[in-house]
C-alpha positions as CSV (number, residue, x, y, z in Angstrom):
1,M,-95.1,1.2,21.1
2,R,-98.1,-0.9,22.1
3,T,-99.5,-0.8,25.5
4,L,-98.1,-3.0,28.3
5,T,-99.6,-6.5,28.5
6,T,-99.4,-8.4,31.8
7,I,-98.7,-12.2,31.7
8,Y,-100.0,-14.0,34.8
9,V,-97.5,-16.8,35.7
10,D,-98.0,-19.5,38.3
11,P,-94.5,-19.9,39.9
12,S,-95.5,-23.2,41.3
13,K,-95.5,-24.8,37.8
14,K,-91.9,-24.9,36.8
15,K,-91.7,-26.7,33.5
16,Q,-94.9,-25.8,31.5
17,Q,-98.2,-24.0,32.0
18,T,-101.0,-22.2,30.2
19,V,-100.6,-18.5,31.0
20,R,-103.3,-15.8,30.8
21,L,-102.8,-12.3,29.7
22,S,-104.3,-8.9,30.9
23,D,-106.0,-8.5,27.5
24,G,-108.0,-11.7,28.0
25,T,-106.0,-13.9,25.7
26,N,-104.1,-17.0,26.7
27,G,-100.8,-18.5,25.9
28,F,-98.3,-21.3,26.9
29,M,-95.0,-21.1,28.9
30,Q,-92.5,-24.0,28.6
31,A,-89.0,-24.3,30.3
32,K,-86.3,-25.5,28.0
33,K,-82.8,-26.5,28.8
34,E,-80.2,-24.1,26.8
35,K,-76.5,-24.1,26.8
36,G,-76.5,-21.3,29.5
37,G,-79.1,-23.0,31.7
38,M,-82.9,-22.7,31.7
39,A,-84.8,-20.6,29.1
40,Y,-88.6,-20.0,29.2
41,D,-90.5,-20.0,25.9
42,F,-93.7,-18.0,25.6
43,E,-96.2,-18.8,22.8
44,F,-99.6,-17.2,22.4
45,Y,-102.7,-18.7,20.9
46,S,-103.8,-15.4,19.5
47,H,-101.8,-13.7,16.8
48,L,-101.9,-10.3,18.7
49,H,-98.7,-11.1,20.5
50,P,-95.2,-12.4,19.2
51,S,-93.8,-15.5,20.8
52,F,-90.5,-14.8,22.7
53,L,-87.8,-16.7,24.8
54,I,-86.2,-15.3,28.0
55,T,-83.0,-16.8,29.5
56,H,-84.1,-16.3,33.1
57,A,-87.0,-17.4,35.2
58,P,-90.0,-14.8,35.0
59,V,-89.6,-12.3,37.9
60,D,-92.7,-10.7,39.4
61,G,-92.9,-7.0,38.0
62,A,-90.1,-7.4,35.5
63,V,-90.8,-5.9,31.9
64,E,-89.7,-7.6,28.7
65,N,-89.4,-5.6,25.5
66,V,-90.2,-7.9,22.5
67,D,-89.6,-6.7,18.9
68,S,-92.2,-8.1,16.2
69,I,-93.1,-7.2,12.7
70,D,-95.7,-4.9,14.2
71,G,-93.2,-3.1,16.4
72,Q,-92.1,-3.4,19.9
73,Q,-94.5,-4.9,22.6
74,Q,-94.0,-4.8,26.3
75,F,-94.9,-7.7,28.6
76,K,-94.9,-7.4,32.4
77,F,-94.9,-10.6,34.5
78,K,-97.2,-11.1,37.5
79,L,-96.5,-14.2,39.6
80,D,-99.8,-15.4,41.1
């Protein structure tokens, strides 16, 4: 398992935003309407991290485990 990477999210930007990661890379978060409600799609500019979708708003301190071809990665959300 890779080390835990923190994703810094601005909670005031509900629909879309550029996010920064603790390893110095950046990505993009976009809210999408899904059948069950809102989902949040995370895409990363660097190929170090897999894209992923969560079906709930990011929660401060929550950890998401994401499977990729390189193994499982962990992301922790920091709302700031």
